[in-house]
N, C-alpha and C positions, 0 to 999 in steps of 0.2 A: 401637535404636541402641546399640552397645557402645562404652563409653568406655575401660574398662580390662578386659583379658582376662588371666586366669591360666590358662595352657595346659599341663596335665600337668606341674605343677611338683613336684619333689622337693627337699627341703633337710634337712640334719642337721648336728649338731655332733659332732666327734670320732668320726665313723663311726656315730653314733647318729641314725637318721632321726627328724625332727620332723614334717615334712610329707611325705606319701606320695602322689605322683602325683595332685595335686588340680587340678581345673579349675573355675573360677568366673568370672563376668563381672559388671561393674557398669555401669549406665546413667546418663546425665546426670540430675540432679535427684532421685536416689534417696537415701533414708536406709536404709542396710543395717546391721543389728546382727549382730555375730559373737558367738555364744553357745558356751560350752564350759567344761569344768572347767579348773583350773590345769594348765599343762603340755600342753595339747591342741594348741598350735601357733598360737593366735590372734595373739600378738604377733609371732611369726616371720613370719606372713603379712603383717602391717602393714609390717615392715621390708623385705620383698621388694617391696611396692607402692611404698615410698619410694625404692627403688633402693639401700638400704644393704647389702643382701645380694644376691648373684648366685645364681640357681638352679643347683643341681648338675645338674639335667636339666629340660627344659621351658623356658618363657619367660613373662615378664610384659610385656604390651604396653599402651602408652598410645596409643590411636587408631592402632594398627597398628605402632607403633615400640617397639622393645625399651627398657624403662625404664632398664636398667643402662647403655645406650649414650648416654643423653641427658645432656649436661653439667649439673652440679649447679645452676648459676644458672638455666639454662633450665628445668630440671625444677621448680625452686622457684616459677616463675611459674605453674605449673599445679597443683602438689600441695603442700599445707601440712600440717605435723604439729602437732597441738595436744597437748602432753604431759599426762600424768595429773596430776602435781603439779610446779609450776615455781617455783623460788626464785632470786632474784638476790642476790649478795653486797652490791651497792651500791644505794643508795636512788634509783635513776633515777625520774624522773617517769613517770607512766602514759603521758603523751603521747610521751615519748622511747622507751618500750618499744614502743609501736605503730609509731612511725616506723622502728624497726629492720626492719619488714616491707618497707621500700622498698629494702633492700640488694641483692636480686637484680636490681634495675633500674639499679644505679649502677656506675660504674667504681671502680677500687681506691681512688683518692683522690677524695673528693666532699664536698659540703656539701648538707644538705637545703634544698630551695627552697620557695617559697610553695605550689606545687602539692602537694608532699609533705605539708606541714602541713595543707593543706585536705583531702587524702585521709584523713589520720589523724583529724582532727576529725570528718569525715563518717562514718567507721567507728564512732567512739565514740558519735556521735549515733544512728546506726542501731541500736546495741545498748542505747541508753538509759543510757549510762554516761559521757556527756560531762562530768558534774559531777565526775568523778574525775581529769580530765586533769592537774591540777597536784599531785595527791597522790603521795607516794612509793609506788612499786610494792610495797615491802616492808611497807607498813602497811595494804594493802587485804585484804579477806577472800578466802578460797579461791574462793568463787563468783565474786567480782568478778575475780579473777585469770584464771579460765577465760574469762570474757567478754572480758577485755583481750587474751588470746592469740588469741581468735577475731577480734577487731578487727585485730590484727597480721596475721593470715592474710588478712583481706579486703584490707588495704593491700598485702600481698604480691602481690595480683592473682590468687591461686589460685582455682580453681573446684572443687577437690577437697580435702576436709578429711579427714585421717586422725586418728582420736582413739582413744587407748588408755584405756579405763575413765574417761571424762571426769567422771563424778559421784563418783569415789572420794574419800572424805574430806569431801564436802559435806553440810551439813545438808539436811533434807527440802525446805525452802523454796527453797534455792539449786539443788537438783536439779531442781525443777519449773521454775524460771526458766531454767536452762540448756537443758533439753529444749525449752522453749517457743521459745527463740531459734533452736535448731537447726531446729525445724519451720518457723519463719517463713522462714529462709534457704533451706531446701529448696524452698519454694514459689516462690522467685525463681530456681531453676535450679541452685543449688549442690548438690554431691554429698557425702554424709557416709557414711564407712565407719568404724564404731566398734565396739570390743569392749565388752562389758558382762557383769556377773554377775547382772543383774536382768531376767528375762524380762518382768516387768511393764512396764519401761521400753520394751522392744521393742514390746509390745502398744500402748503409748500413742502412739508416734511413728514406728516403723519401717515402711517399705513392704515390706521383705523381711527375712528372717532366714536366716542361714547357720549351721548347727550343725556344730561341729568336735569330734571326739573321737579321741584317739590318732593325730592327724595326718591324719585322713581326714574328708571331708565326709559326714555321715550324713543331712543334710536341707538343702534349699535351696528356698525358695519364698516366696509371699506370707505375711506374718506370721500372719494369721488361720488359715491352713491348716497352717502348720508348727508353731506353738506350741500343742501339744496334749499330753494326758496321756501318750500313748504315746511321743512323741519326747522329752519331758522326762525320762521314766524312762530311756530309752536314754542320754540325755546325762548325767544326774546320779545315776542309780541310786537315785532316791527318788520316791515317789509324790506327784504334784502334780495337783490338779484345775484345769482352766481353766474358770471359770464365766462365763456370760453375765450381764450386768447390766441392770437396768431402764433403758430409754432408750438402750441400745446400749453397746458396749464389753465388754471381758472382763478378768478378773483371775485371777492364780494363787493358789491356796490349798493349801498342803501338807497332805496327809492327816494327818500326825503332829500338827498343831496344832489340828485340828478338835475334838479331845476337850476342849480348854480353853475351848470355847464362844465362840470368836472370831466376830464378826459383820462382814460385809463389805457395804459400800455405796459405789457410785460411779455417778453417773448418766450421765456422758458420756465419750466417747473422742475421740481426735484427729479421727476422721471427721466429728464434728459440733461441733468446737470445744472439746471438753472440756479438752484440755491447756492451752489459753489461759485458760479460766476457772479452772483450778486455779492457774495462775501468778498471775492477778489476785487470787485469794483469799489467796495467800501473800504478797502485797505487791508 
């Protein structure tokens, strides 16, 4: 089943093409990682999916309807954007930030009701951050902010999450916790389309990987099949081995670092619960 279809889309800035006649589709409940070097067109593709840009040719369809033609409030009930880094100037409570997700469901003048508050609290509890509800948003950590923004997206009612490098700036433990939450939500039917500079993160949780270079898709398929030495060299112009691990799972090891005697060990992958155990080990 196709949820979103990008059909022969071309887009560019000031007559400079960024995406060149690309076609790709996304299904419900998938975690799709977009891999590519800087300037390859990944973020532009996200903006097209969000309806912020209109294709210069081709179309982006949400369940058969052109995204750009859907009214913003209506589109926001289906697609949520979780930014890379998000800061507010004022010290709103965490609960208030999550409540902002209810705005697409409200008229111009409104007050939050009991159902809105219960939805916000439920989303915070689902992500195990209800204890932060009365904290100023400006005082929580970067990893906690990302989870708060996911809670806001849940309250928004969206079932499609667009994320641009969600782990950027997070320490290792927060990266693991965030990826774990994404994997959990995907099991419930939510769709995640995210850019990343970390092929290992794709190996841990992504169902599919789409590789983009110079505005073109050079590979698209199941993560285990697409993330390999040949494709990584085509994408980044550097030699990287993808090694199998004892007990399942794979990890990327750059050839250039092997001479330093690095040793690799990871016992489990997402397929047998490894990402969850990594999250638990990180606290």
